ChimeraX commands (.cxc) that place a marker at each C-alpha (Angstrom):
marker #1 position -99.77,-138.95,-3.08 radius 0.5
marker #1 position -101.39,-135.57,-2.69 radius 0.5
marker #1 position -101.26,-132.24,-4.48 radius 0.5
marker #1 position -98.04,-131.25,-2.67 radius 0.5
marker #1 position -96.01,-134.25,-3.90 radius 0.5
marker #1 position -93.55,-133.55,-6.69 radius 0.5
marker #1 position -94.73,-134.76,-10.10 radius 0.5
marker #1 position -91.59,-133.93,-12.08 radius 0.5
marker #1 position -88.64,-131.54,-11.84 radius 0.5
marker #1 position -89.90,-129.39,-9.01 radius 0.5
marker #1 position -93.54,-129.30,-10.16 radius 0.5
marker #1 position -96.35,-130.28,-7.84 radius 0.5
marker #1 position -100.00,-130.64,-8.76 radius 0.5
marker #1 position -100.66,-127.28,-7.13 radius 0.5
marker #1 position -97.90,-125.74,-9.25 radius 0.5
marker #1 position -99.42,-127.29,-12.36 radius 0.5
marker #1 position -102.85,-125.86,-11.56 radius 0.5
marker #1 position -101.26,-122.49,-10.85 radius 0.5
marker #1 position -99.51,-122.62,-14.23 radius 0.5
marker #1 position -102.81,-123.34,-15.97 radius 0.5
marker #1 position -104.43,-120.34,-14.31 radius 0.5
marker #1 position -101.52,-117.94,-14.79 radius 0.5
marker #1 position -100.91,-118.99,-18.41 radius 0.5
marker #1 position -104.54,-118.34,-19.17 radius 0.5
marker #1 position -104.41,-114.87,-17.62 radius 0.5
marker #1 position -101.07,-114.07,-19.30 radius 0.5
marker #1 position -102.35,-115.12,-22.74 radius 0.5
marker #1 position -105.47,-113.03,-22.19 radius 0.5
marker #1 position -103.33,-109.95,-21.50 radius 0.5
marker #1 position -101.02,-110.70,-24.45 radius 0.5
marker #1 position -103.93,-111.14,-26.84 radius 0.5
marker #1 position -105.57,-107.93,-25.68 radius 0.5
marker #1 position -102.26,-106.11,-26.08 radius 0.5
marker #1 position -101.75,-107.58,-29.56 radius 0.5
marker #1 position -105.24,-106.54,-30.64 radius 0.5
marker #1 position -104.74,-103.03,-29.29 radius 0.5
marker #1 position -101.41,-102.76,-31.17 radius 0.5
marker #1 position -102.90,-103.99,-34.43 radius 0.5
marker #1 position -106.15,-102.03,-34.18 radius 0.5
marker #1 position -104.64,-98.69,-35.35 radius 0.5
marker #1 position -103.18,-100.41,-38.40 radius 0.5
marker #1 position -106.61,-101.37,-39.72 radius 0.5
marker #1 position -107.74,-98.58,-42.01 radius 0.5
marker #1 position -110.07,-100.48,-44.34 radius 0.5
marker #1 position -111.60,-103.91,-45.00 radius 0.5
marker #1 position -108.55,-105.23,-46.84 radius 0.5
marker #1 position -106.34,-104.44,-43.84 radius 0.5
marker #1 position -108.76,-106.33,-41.61 radius 0.5
marker #1 position -108.75,-109.39,-43.89 radius 0.5
marker #1 position -104.98,-109.57,-43.47 radius 0.5
marker #1 position -104.78,-108.96,-39.73 radius 0.5
marker #1 position -107.78,-110.89,-38.38 radius 0.5
marker #1 position -106.48,-114.34,-39.51 radius 0.5
marker #1 position -103.19,-113.61,-37.73 radius 0.5
marker #1 position -105.04,-112.86,-34.52 radius 0.5
marker #1 position -107.04,-116.07,-34.97 radius 0.5
marker #1 position -103.85,-118.13,-35.37 radius 0.5
marker #1 position -102.39,-116.54,-32.25 radius 0.5
marker #1 position -105.57,-117.38,-30.31 radius 0.5
marker #1 position -105.45,-120.98,-31.58 radius 0.5
marker #1 position -101.87,-121.40,-30.33 radius 0.5
marker #1 position -102.86,-120.07,-26.91 radius 0.5
marker #1 position -105.85,-122.42,-26.72 radius 0.5
marker #1 position -103.71,-125.44,-27.68 radius 0.5
marker #1 position -101.20,-124.65,-24.97 radius 0.5
marker #1 position -103.86,-124.23,-22.28 radius 0.5
marker #1 position -105.65,-127.37,-23.48 radius 0.5
marker #1 position -102.53,-129.49,-23.03 radius 0.5
marker #1 position -101.95,-128.18,-19.52 radius 0.5
marker #1 position -105.59,-128.84,-18.58 radius 0.5
marker #1 position -105.36,-132.40,-19.97 radius 0.5
marker #1 position -102.20,-133.01,-17.99 radius 0.5
marker #1 position -103.88,-131.68,-14.85 radius 0.5
marker #1 position -106.83,-134.02,-15.42 radius 0.5
marker #1 position -104.52,-137.04,-15.78 radius 0.5
marker #1 position -102.63,-136.11,-12.63 radius 0.5
marker #1 position -105.90,-135.54,-10.77 radius 0.5
marker #1 position -107.07,-139.05,-11.73 radius 0.5
marker #1 position -103.70,-140.46,-10.70 radius 0.5
marker #1 position -103.89,-138.74,-7.31 radius 0.5
marker #1 position -107.43,-140.00,-6.79 radius 0.5
marker #1 position -106.48,-143.53,-7.81 radius 0.5
marker #1 position -103.41,-143.48,-5.57 radius 0.5
marker #1 position -105.44,-142.33,-2.60 radius 0.5
marker #1 position -108.04,-145.02,-3.33 radius 0.5
marker #1 position -105.63,-147.93,-3.64 radius 0.5
marker #1 position -103.11,-146.92,-0.97 radius 0.5
marker #1 position -103.09,-148.67,2.36 radius 0.5
marker #1 position -102.71,-152.27,3.51 radius 0.5
marker #1 position -105.07,-153.66,0.87 radius 0.5
marker #1 position -103.27,-151.83,-1.92 radius 0.5
marker #1 position -103.58,-153.23,-5.43 radius 0.5
marker #1 position -100.05,-152.13,-6.35 radius 0.5
marker #1 position -96.79,-152.71,-4.53 radius 0.5
marker #1 position -94.62,-149.75,-3.66 radius 0.5
marker #1 position -92.17,-150.72,-6.43 radius 0.5
marker #1 position -95.01,-150.87,-8.97 radius 0.5
marker #1 position -96.21,-147.44,-7.86 radius 0.5
marker #1 position -92.70,-146.01,-8.29 radius 0.5
marker #1 position -92.34,-147.60,-11.73 radius 0.5
marker #1 position -95.77,-146.27,-12.78 radius 0.5
marker #1 position -94.85,-142.79,-11.58 radius 0.5
marker #1 position -91.51,-142.88,-13.44 radius 0.5
marker #1 position -93.20,-144.00,-16.64 radius 0.5
marker #1 position -95.84,-141.29,-16.35 radius 0.5
marker #1 position -93.15,-138.68,-15.67 radius 0.5
marker #1 position -91.13,-139.71,-18.73 radius 0.5
marker #1 position -94.19,-139.65,-20.97 radius 0.5
marker #1 position -95.37,-136.29,-19.61 radius 0.5
marker #1 position -91.96,-134.68,-19.97 radius 0.5
marker #1 position -91.47,-135.98,-23.50 radius 0.5
marker #1 position -94.95,-135.02,-24.71 radius 0.5
marker #1 position -94.90,-131.63,-23.00 radius 0.5
marker #1 position -91.44,-130.72,-24.28 radius 0.5
marker #1 position -92.42,-131.68,-27.83 radius 0.5
marker #1 position -95.67,-129.74,-27.60 radius 0.5
marker #1 position -93.99,-126.70,-26.05 radius 0.5
marker #1 position -91.39,-126.75,-28.82 radius 0.5
marker #1 position -94.13,-126.86,-31.47 radius 0.5
marker #1 position -96.03,-124.04,-29.80 radius 0.5
marker #1 position -92.87,-121.94,-29.51 radius 0.5
marker #1 position -92.18,-122.45,-33.22 radius 0.5
marker #1 position -95.76,-121.52,-34.13 radius 0.5
marker #1 position -95.55,-118.48,-31.86 radius 0.5
marker #1 position -92.29,-117.38,-33.52 radius 0.5
marker #1 position -93.84,-117.80,-36.99 radius 0.5
marker #1 position -96.90,-115.80,-35.97 radius 0.5
marker #1 position -94.78,-112.99,-34.55 radius 0.5
marker #1 position -92.82,-112.87,-37.81 radius 0.5
marker #1 position -96.05,-112.76,-39.81 radius 0.5
marker #1 position -97.45,-110.00,-37.60 radius 0.5
marker #1 position -94.25,-108.01,-37.97 radius 0.5
marker #1 position -94.34,-108.44,-41.75 radius 0.5
marker #1 position -97.99,-107.37,-41.87 radius 0.5
marker #1 position -97.24,-104.29,-39.75 radius 0.5
marker #1 position -94.43,-103.29,-42.07 radius 0.5
marker #1 position -96.55,-104.00,-45.13 radius 0.5
marker #1 position -99.46,-101.97,-43.80 radius 0.5
marker #1 position -97.21,-99.10,-42.77 radius 0.5
marker #1 position -95.62,-99.05,-46.23 radius 0.5
marker #1 position -99.06,-99.25,-47.83 radius 0.5
marker #1 position -100.39,-96.42,-45.68 radius 0.5
marker #1 position -97.35,-94.24,-46.43 radius 0.5
marker #1 position -97.93,-94.64,-50.17 radius 0.5
marker link #1:1,2 radius 0.2
marker link #1:2,3 radius 0.2
marker link #1:3,4 radius 0.2
marker link #1:4,5 radius 0.2
marker link #1:5,6 radius 0.2
marker link #1:6,7 radius 0.2
marker link #1:7,8 radius 0.2
marker link #1:8,9 radius 0.2
marker link #1:9,10 radius 0.2
marker link #1:10,11 radius 0.2
marker link #1:11,12 radius 0.2
marker link #1:12,13 radius 0.2
marker link #1:13,14 radius 0.2
marker link #1:14,15 radius 0.2
marker link #1:15,16 radius 0.2
marker link #1:16,17 radius 0.2
marker link #1:17,18 radius 0.2
marker link #1:18,19 radius 0.2
marker link #1:19,20 radius 0.2
marker link #1:20,21 radius 0.2
marker link #1:21,22 radius 0.2
marker link #1:22,23 radius 0.2
marker link #1:23,24 radius 0.2
marker link #1:24,25 radius 0.2
marker link #1:25,26 radius 0.2
marker link #1:26,27 radius 0.2
marker link #1:27,28 radius 0.2
marker link #1:28,29 radius 0.2
marker link #1:29,30 radius 0.2
marker link #1:30,31 radius 0.2
marker link #1:31,32 radius 0.2
marker link #1:32,33 radius 0.2
marker link #1:33,34 radius 0.2
marker link #1:34,35 radius 0.2
marker link #1:35,36 radius 0.2
marker link #1:36,37 radius 0.2
marker link #1:37,38 radius 0.2
marker link #1:38,39 radius 0.2
marker link #1:39,40 radius 0.2
marker link #1:40,41 radius 0.2
marker link #1:41,42 radius 0.2
marker link #1:42,43 radius 0.2
marker link #1:43,44 radius 0.2
marker link #1:44,45 radius 0.2
marker link #1:45,46 radius 0.2
marker link #1:46,47 radius 0.2
marker link #1:47,48 radius 0.2
marker link #1:48,49 radius 0.2
marker link #1:49,50 radius 0.2
marker link #1:50,51 radius 0.2
marker link #1:51,52 radius 0.2
marker link #1:52,53 radius 0.2
marker link #1:53,54 radius 0.2
marker link #1:54,55 radius 0.2
marker link #1:55,56 radius 0.2
marker link #1:56,57 radius 0.2
marker link #1:57,58 radius 0.2
marker link #1:58,59 radius 0.2
marker link #1:59,60 radius 0.2
marker link #1:60,61 radius 0.2
marker link #1:61,62 radius 0.2
marker link #1:62,63 radius 0.2
marker link #1:63,64 radius 0.2
marker link #1:64,65 radius 0.2
marker link #1:65,66 radius 0.2
marker link #1:66,67 radius 0.2
marker link #1:67,68 radius 0.2
marker link #1:68,69 radius 0.2
marker link #1:69,70 radius 0.2
marker link #1:70,71 radius 0.2
marker link #1:71,72 radius 0.2
marker link #1:72,73 radius 0.2
marker link #1:73,74 radius 0.2
marker link #1:74,75 radius 0.2
marker link #1:75,76 radius 0.2
marker link #1:76,77 radius 0.2
marker link #1:77,78 radius 0.2
marker link #1:78,79 radius 0.2
marker link #1:79,80 radius 0.2
marker link #1:80,81 radius 0.2
marker link #1:81,82 radius 0.2
marker link #1:82,83 radius 0.2
marker link #1:83,84 radius 0.2
marker link #1:84,85 radius 0.2
marker link #1:85,86 radius 0.2
marker link #1:86,87 radius 0.2
marker link #1:87,88 radius 0.2
marker link #1:88,89 radius 0.2
marker link #1:89,90 radius 0.2
marker link #1:90,91 radius 0.2
marker link #1:91,92 radius 0.2
marker link #1:92,93 radius 0.2
marker link #1:93,94 radius 0.2
marker link #1:94,95 radius 0.2
marker link #1:95,96 radius 0.2
marker link #1:96,97 radius 0.2
marker link #1:97,98 radius 0.2
marker link #1:98,99 radius 0.2
marker link #1:99,100 radius 0.2
marker link #1:100,101 radius 0.2
marker link #1:101,102 radius 0.2
marker link #1:102,103 radius 0.2
marker link #1:103,104 radius 0.2
marker link #1:104,105 radius 0.2
marker link #1:105,106 radius 0.2
marker link #1:106,107 radius 0.2
marker link #1:107,108 radius 0.2
marker link #1:108,109 radius 0.2
marker link #1:109,110 radius 0.2
marker link #1:110,111 radius 0.2
marker link #1:111,112 radius 0.2
marker link #1:112,113 radius 0.2
marker link #1:113,114 radius 0.2
marker link #1:114,115 radius 0.2
marker link #1:115,116 radius 0.2
marker link #1:116,117 radius 0.2
marker link #1:117,118 radius 0.2
marker link #1:118,119 radius 0.2
marker link #1:119,120 radius 0.2
marker link #1:120,121 radius 0.2
marker link #1:121,122 radius 0.2
marker link #1:122,123 radius 0.2
marker link #1:123,124 radius 0.2
marker link #1:124,125 radius 0.2
marker link #1:125,126 radius 0.2
marker link #1:126,127 radius 0.2
marker link #1:127,128 radius 0.2
marker link #1:128,129 radius 0.2
marker link #1:129,130 radius 0.2
marker link #1:130,131 radius 0.2
marker link #1:131,132 radius 0.2
marker link #1:132,133 radius 0.2
marker link #1:133,134 radius 0.2
marker link #1:134,135 radius 0.2
marker link #1:135,136 radius 0.2
marker link #1:136,137 radius 0.2
marker link #1:137,138 radius 0.2
marker link #1:138,139 radius 0.2
marker link #1:139,140 radius 0.2
marker link #1:140,141 radius 0.2
marker link #1:141,142 radius 0.2
marker link #1:142,143 radius 0.2
marker link #1:143,144 radius 0.2
view
């Protein structure tokens, strides 16, 4: 197995590494955009004490997501290395055992990733709602 072999549902190791890189860059842009949108709303220290924790939570969600992708990439990298090491005539595993191992790993990865992505999506939705509420609250406060 090499980095061009399919890991699961159309994803290769190269695709996974690309996702890690692009997600990191996308989150960086989103966070910078969020900060620039919230910056004008901060008029005093009390505004900052409300908004800064929201930004921190958003950053934490982004870090968790990237961390899971990096961990998955590390596991796949070890698998690829192990497969390359044990492949050949003196292989430790039969072809059927390799296929079974790959299927098991795929099922575990898909299940864990889908659960984690669902949690992250829910956290992201909650944070967006909180940010929206804070914006409205600050705008109402500033109008008064």
